[in-house]
C-alpha positions in Angstrom: 0.0 0.0 0.0 1.5 3.4 -0.9 1.9 5.9 1.8 1.0 9.5 1.4 2.5 12.3 3.5 0.0 14.4 5.5 0.1 18.0 4.5 0.0 19.5 7.9 0.1 23.3 8.6 2.5 24.6 11.2 -0.5 25.0 13.6 -1.7 21.5 13.0 1.8 20.1 13.6 2.1 22.1 16.8 -1.3 20.7 18.0 -0.4 17.1 17.2 3.2 17.3 18.4 3.7 20.3 20.7 7.2 19.2 21.6 8.2 18.7 17.9 7.7 14.9 18.0 4.8 12.6 18.4 4.4 10.9 21.8 2.2 7.8 21.4 0.7 6.2 24.5 0.6 2.4 24.2 -0.5 -0.3 26.6 2.0 -3.2 26.9 0.9 -6.5 28.2 1.4 -10.3 27.9 -0.7 -10.7 24.8 -1.2 -8.6 21.7 -4.7 -7.4 20.6 -6.1 -4.4 18.7 -5.3 -2.3 21.8 -2.5 -4.1 23.7 1.1 -4.5 22.5 3.4 -7.3 23.6 7.2 -7.3 23.8 9.2 -8.8 20.9 12.3 -10.9 21.4 14.5 -7.8 21.8 12.1 -6.3 24.4 10.6 -3.6 22.2 6.8 -3.2 22.0 5.1 -4.8 19.0 1.5 -4.5 17.9 -1.2 -2.7 16.0 -1.0 0.5 18.0 2.8 0.6 17.5 2.4 0.1 13.8 -0.3 2.7 13.5 1.8 5.2 15.6 4.8 4.6 13.4 2.7 5.2 10.2 1.1 8.4 11.5 4.5 9.7 12.5 6.0 8.8 9.2 3.2 10.4 7.2 3.4 13.5 9.3 7.2 13.6 9.1 7.5 13.6 12.8 9.9 11.7 15.1 8.0 9.1 17.2 8.5 8.3 20.9 6.4 5.5 22.4 5.2 6.1 26.0 4.4 2.7 27.6 1.6 2.1 30.1 0.6 -1.0 32.1 -3.1 -0.5 31.2 -5.4 1.3 28.9 -7.0 2.9 32.0 -3.6 4.5 32.8 -3.5 6.0 29.3 -6.9 7.5 29.7 -6.0 8.8 33.2 -3.0 10.5 31.9 -4.7 12.2 28.9 -4.6 15.7 30.4 -1.0 15.4 31.8 0.9 16.0 28.6 2.8 12.7 28.8 1.5 11.6 25.4 0.1 13.5 22.4 
């Protein structure tokens, strides 16, 4: 599937990535699902949310930093804390 860059304005980039890079909150657990990531052999997170985060960052030409959480509830609870975009 071909990828297309997102044509973001400076304002849109600032809203999506106020620090200049995309911070994606991901839940890491023992089994992968549509929401949960698991660890690969090298210890890095693998899963749908990681793949989607990478794709969004690539299309928006932003550096990606994954922010790991132990639960989806923790992601929601931290939504207003600025720890992920």
